[in-house]
N, C-alpha and C positions, 0 to 999 in steps of 0.2 A: 504493500499501501503505500501513495506517495501523502509524505508529510509537504502539510499542509507550507506555501509560501505568502508573505504580506505583501500583497499587490503593490504599497505603497513603501518602497524602503526608504528611511529616516533620512534626508539630504544634508545631516547636517551631527552625523554619528558621531564627529573626533570633538565635538565644539562640548564645552561644556562649563558651567558657573560654577563655582564650589564659595558655600558662606562656612566662612570659620568669624565668630562671635570671640574678641577680645577687650573687654570693658574699659574704657566708653566706646571703642571703636568696633565697625563690623568692617570687614574683612574680606571682601569678592576679591576669590582666585579664578581667572580668565584662563580656559585653554583650550588651544584649537587658532581655529581663523577666523579675525573677527570683519565682514564683510557686506554686503546689503543682503543676505541672507540671515549671517548672524548677529547684526546689528540688533537689528527688534530684539531681538530674544536677550541681548546684553541689558538694552534700555531699561524692559516689563523686570530680567532679574535685580536691576539698581532700584528701580521704582518702590519694587516689594521690600528690599532695606528698609528704602528711604520711609516708606510708610510705620515702620515700626520708630521711627525718629533720633537714631543713634547722634552723637553729637559728634563721631568723625565716620567718614565712609574711603575706607582707603579700598581704589581699583586695583591690582595688582595683575598688572600685565608682562611677569617673568614668561609667563607658559605659552604667552602666545606666538603664533609659526608666520603672518600672513597679516598684518593689518593695513586694510584698503581704504580707498575716501572715503565710504560706509562708514567704518569703522571710530574717522578720523572725526566727521563732523559727528557722529554721536556722545565726542570727546567732551567735545567742544556746546553739544546741546548741553551733556549733565552737569558743567561747569556753571552752565547762566538757571539749571535748574529754579527755577520761582518759589516752591511752595517749598522745598525743605530749609532749614536752618542746617545739618550735616555740614561741617567742614572735609569737604570732597579732595584726597590728596588721591594722585596714580602715579603705579611703581612699572615707568617702565627700564630699563637696563641692555637689552638686547637691540641686538639689529634689526631684529624684524617690526621693533615700533619705535626705537628711536630714529632710526634712518630717516621714517614717513613723516616721522613728528619733526625732524630739523630739516628736512626739503620744502615742509609748511611754514615752518617758522614758526611752530607753533609750541616749542620752548618755550619762548619766551611769552606765552598767556596760559599756557597751562602749567597745574601746579604740579609735577616732577618729580618722583625722586627716586635713588638707583635702589630702595632693599624698602621692603615692608617694614625692615624696623626701622629707618629710618624715617619713612613717614608717622608710624605711630609715636617716633617721640620727636614727632614737629611739634609745637606751638602757632 
């Protein structure tokens, strides 16, 4: 007997966002590619965390393998999130994230940190 197959495979099997609470901060560790398909998933994960009103939100992009323009747009939009009182801090240390951020000049406006520990220690 043949095993059933899923007719709609997961379009983003390697993308995931893992939450880690480090009071007073929430840390979201992003894995995979952030592109036009996954950027809305990232934004939804951030919105879910912000609903809990953490004082600090650290967005850890260290495990991101590709950061497309849609991902950059999401980061800019998140830093301008009008309903959140949380301090947003972005960890970008790998070439896949630092290079597109630098090429677009966003390193001057995004709250960037080299590690989660540095982001958590910032005041």
